[in-house]
KOLNU-264594 format. One line per 8 residues: their letters; for each residue x, y, z of N, C-alpha, C. Coordinates in nm, 3 decimals, always signed. Last residue first. Example, Ala and Ser with C-alpha at 12.3 -4.5 7.8 and 13.67 -1.06 7.14 Angstrom:
REM residues 2
sa) +1.285/-0.225/+0.708/+1.367/-0.106/+0.714/+1.290/+0.003/+0.787 | +1.319/-0.569/+0.780/+1.230/-0.450/+0.780/+1.320/-0.330/+0.780 $
END
This chain:
REM residues 122
vefsdpkq) +1.462/-4.520/+0.932/+1.538/-4.623/+0.860/+1.659/-4.659/+0.941 | +1.139/-4.450/+1.058/+1.283/-4.434/+1.066/+1.350/-4.548/+0.996 | +0.852/-4.310/+0.895/+0.921/-4.418/+0.964/+1.070/-4.386/+0.964 | +0.523/-4.175/+0.862/+0.668/-4.165/+0.851/+0.731/-4.281/+0.926 | +0.248/-4.148/+0.888/+0.299/-4.225/+0.775/+0.450/-4.207/+0.755 | +0.265/-3.830/+1.051/+0.192/-3.953/+1.017/+0.250/-4.018/+0.893 | +0.588/-3.734/+1.175/+0.470/-3.707/+1.094/+0.397/-3.838/+1.069 | +0.712/-3.723/+1.505/+0.707/-3.788/+1.375/+0.578/-3.752/+1.305 $
kaappekl) +0.860/-3.452/+1.670/+0.741/-3.532/+1.652/+0.744/-3.594/+1.513 | +1.196/-3.483/+1.782/+1.095/-3.419/+1.697/+0.976/-3.512/+1.685 | +1.324/-3.621/+1.984/+1.373/-3.488/+1.947/+1.274/-3.412/+1.861 | +1.092/-3.785/+2.212/+1.178/-3.780/+2.093/+1.217/-3.636/+2.060 | +1.117/-3.719/+2.573/+1.044/-3.743/+2.448/+1.140/-3.744/+2.329 | +1.251/-3.883/+2.855/+1.268/-3.781/+2.753/+1.191/-3.816/+2.626 | +1.119/-3.934/+3.151/+1.129/-4.005/+3.024/+1.133/-3.900/+2.913 | +1.273/-3.893/+3.471/+1.202/-3.839/+3.355/+1.220/-3.930/+3.235 $
geplcqac) +1.232/-4.059/+3.795/+1.304/-3.997/+3.684/+1.212/-3.948/+3.573 | +1.137/-4.157/+4.030/+1.113/-4.238/+3.910/+1.181/-4.180/+3.786 | +1.197/-3.956/+4.220/+1.277/-4.080/+4.217/+1.257/-4.164/+4.091 | +1.204/-3.652/+4.238/+1.131/-3.733/+4.141/+1.207/-3.864/+4.121 | +1.367/-3.552/+4.440/+1.229/-3.505/+4.431/+1.143/-3.590/+4.338 | +1.610/-3.689/+4.400/+1.551/-3.681/+4.535/+1.402/-3.645/+4.527 | +1.668/-3.650/+4.132/+1.647/-3.786/+4.181/+1.583/-3.789/+4.320 | +1.484/-3.362/+4.005/+1.605/-3.429/+4.055/+1.569/-3.566/+4.112 $
pcikrlye) +1.278/-3.204/+3.898/+1.296/-3.341/+3.848/+1.421/-3.414/+3.900 | +1.039/-3.006/+4.060/+1.182/-3.036/+4.048/+1.202/-3.182/+4.006 | +0.787/-2.912/+4.096/+0.810/-2.998/+3.979/+0.957/-3.032/+3.959 | +0.813/-2.752/+4.324/+0.723/-2.867/+4.329/+0.749/-2.964/+4.214 | +0.973/-2.546/+4.229/+1.029/-2.638/+4.328/+0.945/-2.766/+4.336 | +0.790/-2.424/+4.057/+0.917/-2.476/+4.005/+0.978/-2.577/+4.102 | +0.592/-2.345/+4.244/+0.561/-2.445/+4.142/+0.689/-2.507/+4.085 | +0.734/-2.152/+4.393/+0.674/-2.267/+4.460/+0.647/-2.380/+4.360 $
ftyigsnh) +0.792/-1.966/+4.196/+0.902/-2.037/+4.260/+0.850/-2.163/+4.329 | +0.572/-1.997/+3.913/+0.604/-1.946/+4.046/+0.720/-2.026/+4.104 | +0.586/-1.927/+3.592/+0.624/-2.039/+3.678/+0.662/-1.982/+3.815 | +0.374/-1.842/+3.343/+0.441/-1.788/+3.460/+0.462/-1.904/+3.556 | +0.356/-1.849/+2.984/+0.353/-1.916/+3.114/+0.428/-1.841/+3.222 | +0.381/-1.742/+2.731/+0.281/-1.684/+2.821/+0.277/-1.748/+2.960 | +0.529/-1.819/+2.511/+0.595/-1.738/+2.614/+0.499/-1.684/+2.719 | +0.610/-2.002/+2.217/+0.527/-1.991/+2.337/+0.601/-1.909/+2.442 $
gdswgfsl) +0.784/-2.047/+2.009/+0.711/-1.921/+2.011/+0.625/-1.900/+2.135 | +0.946/-2.259/+2.029/+0.823/-2.282/+1.953/+0.734/-2.158/+1.952 | +1.148/-2.181/+2.197/+1.177/-2.178/+2.053/+1.055/-2.210/+1.968 | +1.009/-1.978/+2.463/+1.052/-2.105/+2.404/+1.069/-2.093/+2.253 | +1.060/-1.793/+2.759/+1.024/-1.792/+2.618/+1.084/-1.915/+2.554 | +0.937/-1.788/+3.095/+1.029/-1.839/+2.994/+0.972/-1.816/+2.854 | +0.936/-1.628/+3.403/+0.865/-1.646/+3.277/+0.967/-1.685/+3.172 | +0.918/-1.690/+3.753/+0.996/-1.673/+3.631/+0.904/-1.694/+3.512 $
ayngvanv) +0.824/-1.536/+4.072/+0.812/-1.628/+3.959/+0.912/-1.596/+3.850 | +0.840/-1.344/+4.277/+0.773/-1.471/+4.305/+0.775/-1.572/+4.192 | +0.888/-1.077/+4.258/+0.977/-1.154/+4.345/+0.921/-1.292/+4.373 | +0.815/-1.019/+3.916/+0.816/-0.974/+4.055/+0.920/-1.048/+4.135 | +0.947/-1.240/+3.727/+0.813/-1.184/+3.741/+0.800/-1.145/+3.888 | +1.237/-1.243/+3.525/+1.178/-1.245/+3.658/+1.039/-1.183/+3.651 | +1.273/-1.435/+3.229/+1.254/-1.305/+3.295/+1.195/-1.327/+3.433 | +1.444/-1.583/+2.962/+1.389/-1.600/+3.098/+1.383/-1.462/+3.160 $
svreissp) +1.451/-1.728/+2.631/+1.456/-1.616/+2.725/+1.405/-1.659/+2.861 | +1.462/-1.965/+2.497/+1.523/-1.850/+2.431/+1.530/-1.727/+2.522 | +1.505/-2.305/+2.530/+1.468/-2.184/+2.603/+1.538/-2.067/+2.535 | +1.404/-2.534/+2.276/+1.506/-2.457/+2.345/+1.444/-2.338/+2.418 | +1.328/-2.873/+2.186/+1.284/-2.737/+2.216/+1.390/-2.665/+2.299 | +1.396/-3.138/+2.153/+1.479/-3.040/+2.084/+1.438/-2.895/+2.113 | +1.208/-3.302/+2.258/+1.325/-3.275/+2.342/+1.418/-3.171/+2.279 | +0.875/-3.180/+2.190/+0.999/-3.248/+2.149/+1.117/-3.209/+2.238 $
isgpvirr) +0.587/-3.251/+2.363/+0.686/-3.144/+2.343/+0.819/-3.212/+2.306 | +0.444/-3.479/+2.419/+0.418/-3.411/+2.291/+0.514/-3.296/+2.263 | +0.470/-3.594/+2.665/+0.550/-3.650/+2.557/+0.533/-3.579/+2.424 | +0.137/-3.529/+2.762/+0.273/-3.568/+2.803/+0.347/-3.637/+2.688 | -0.032/-3.276/+2.589/-0.023/-3.420/+2.609/+0.120/-3.455/+2.652 | -0.172/-2.994/+2.709/-0.045/-3.044/+2.656/-0.037/-3.193/+2.690 | -0.389/-2.931/+2.850/-0.406/-2.939/+2.705/-0.280/-2.991/+2.637 | -0.519/-3.045/+3.157/-0.401/-3.009/+3.078/-0.430/-3.028/+2.930 $
egtfeevc) -0.794/-2.908/+3.327/-0.742/-3.017/+3.244/-0.626/-2.967/+3.157 | -0.922/-2.716/+3.468/-0.787/-2.749/+3.511/-0.723/-2.861/+3.430 | -1.169/-2.620/+3.402/-1.162/-2.758/+3.450/-1.025/-2.793/+3.507 | -1.120/-2.350/+3.332/-1.231/-2.384/+3.421/-1.222/-2.525/+3.478 | -0.885/-2.337/+3.166/-0.904/-2.249/+3.282/-1.010/-2.296/+3.381 | -0.678/-2.589/+3.063/-0.814/-2.538/+3.051/-0.849/-2.463/+3.180 | -0.349/-2.510/+2.992/-0.437/-2.573/+3.090/-0.574/-2.508/+3.077 | -0.230/-2.366/+2.789/-0.183/-2.503/+2.814/-0.270/-2.581/+2.913 $
eacmcker) -0.344/-2.119/+2.792/-0.334/-2.188/+2.663/-0.300/-2.336/+2.682 | -0.313/-2.035/+3.050/-0.449/-2.066/+3.003/-0.449/-2.136/+2.868 | -0.013/-2.197/+3.185/-0.089/-2.084/+3.132/-0.225/-2.130/+3.079 | +0.165/-2.380/+3.290/+0.031/-2.374/+3.349/-0.052/-2.257/+3.297 | +0.400/-2.610/+3.157/+0.345/-2.475/+3.156/+0.201/-2.478/+3.206 | +0.527/-2.852/+3.130/+0.464/-2.824/+3.259/+0.404/-2.683/+3.267 | +0.653/-2.844/+2.884/+0.540/-2.937/+2.902/+0.462/-2.907/+3.029 | +0.861/-2.668/+2.945/+0.758/-2.628/+2.847/+0.633/-2.716/+2.863 $
lywspyss) +1.008/-2.824/+3.127/+0.947/-2.698/+3.170/+0.836/-2.656/+3.075 | +1.079/-3.033/+2.950/+1.003/-3.060/+3.072/+0.934/-2.934/+3.122 | +1.234/-2.912/+2.755/+1.109/-2.978/+2.715/+1.020/-3.001/+2.836 | +1.456/-2.824/+2.910/+1.362/-2.728/+2.851/+1.230/-2.793/+2.813 | +1.521/-2.984/+3.221/+1.529/-2.987/+3.075/+1.424/-2.890/+3.018 | +1.644/-2.847/+3.515/+1.524/-2.866/+3.435/+1.555/-2.875/+3.287 | +1.766/-2.914/+3.820/+1.811/-2.907/+3.682/+1.694/-2.945/+3.591 | +1.815/-2.772/+4.136/+1.719/-2.830/+4.042/+1.772/-2.810/+3.900 $
vhgdnwii) +1.953/-2.799/+4.451/+1.982/-2.768/+4.310/+1.883/-2.844/+4.223 | +1.931/-2.650/+4.776/+1.886/-2.751/+4.680/+1.918/-2.704/+4.538 | +1.983/-2.434/+4.942/+2.095/-2.514/+4.895/+2.058/-2.621/+4.794 | +1.779/-2.266/+4.995/+1.803/-2.369/+5.097/+1.915/-2.465/+5.056 | +1.760/-2.105/+4.774/+1.816/-2.046/+4.895/+1.831/-2.144/+5.011 | +1.861/-2.303/+4.486/+1.763/-2.246/+4.578/+1.829/-2.195/+4.705 | +1.955/-2.285/+4.161/+2.008/-2.309/+4.295/+1.917/-2.231/+4.389 | +1.855/-2.427/+3.864/+1.821/-2.330/+3.967/+1.884/-2.377/+4.097 $
dtqkpsvr) +1.933/-2.461/+3.519/+1.955/-2.502/+3.658/+1.915/-2.390/+3.751 | +1.810/-2.566/+3.214/+1.815/-2.454/+3.309/+1.833/-2.510/+3.449 | +1.871/-2.673/+2.885/+1.876/-2.704/+3.028/+1.891/-2.576/+3.110 | +1.892/-2.605/+2.620/+1.804/-2.716/+2.653/+1.803/-2.752/+2.802 | +2.081/-2.413/+2.591/+1.944/-2.378/+2.552/+1.842/-2.486/+2.590 | +2.251/-2.468/+2.906/+2.248/-2.475/+2.761/+2.107/-2.430/+2.720 | +2.239/-2.350/+3.151/+2.346/-2.445/+3.127/+2.364/-2.462/+2.976 | +2.155/-2.070/+3.281/+2.131/-2.134/+3.152/+2.252/-2.223/+3.123 $
kvrtpsly) +2.060/-2.047/+3.615/+2.171/-2.061/+3.522/+2.126/-2.131/+3.394 | +1.981/-1.858/+3.880/+1.917/-1.925/+3.767/+2.022/-1.927/+3.657 | +2.023/-1.845/+4.229/+2.087/-1.838/+4.096/+2.003/-1.917/+3.996 | +1.858/-1.852/+4.431/+1.972/-1.763/+4.451/+2.046/-1.747/+4.319 | +1.502/-1.869/+4.429/+1.631/-1.899/+4.367/+1.738/-1.800/+4.411 | +1.325/-1.936/+4.735/+1.350/-1.854/+4.618/+1.486/-1.891/+4.559 | +1.095/-2.011/+4.983/+1.192/-2.062/+4.887/+1.203/-1.967/+4.769 | +1.064/-1.884/+5.305/+1.020/-1.870/+5.167/+1.129/-1.918/+5.073 $
km) +1.096/-2.121/+5.574/+1.128/-1.996/+5.506/+1.083/-2.001/+5.361 | +0.868/-2.248/+5.806/+0.945/-2.274/+5.685/+0.973/-2.142/+5.614 $
END
């Protein structure tokens, strides 16, 4: 199997990043999904591997503010919530691809903003 790597990383919008892979596969990542899947020590307990980010806790309104290559093996993203310490290897990005082929059950988008306690919608 050849090494998977992006041929193109495209900012479709601040809330969506598309990656075209060298095998022709196209992955389209919502920003909230990538932020929720961060594997840095702040987001995943280093010794147990337990995730500290509760699924659905990242608002769908989060935006990608930067992307940088990390060597020839990963990307690093900066987010509108100030978080920027995650390194997403190409292998990991492909593993979490949310397309219909890779994730048949699809994604459940979280609310645009977290509701405050004792708040309600009218």
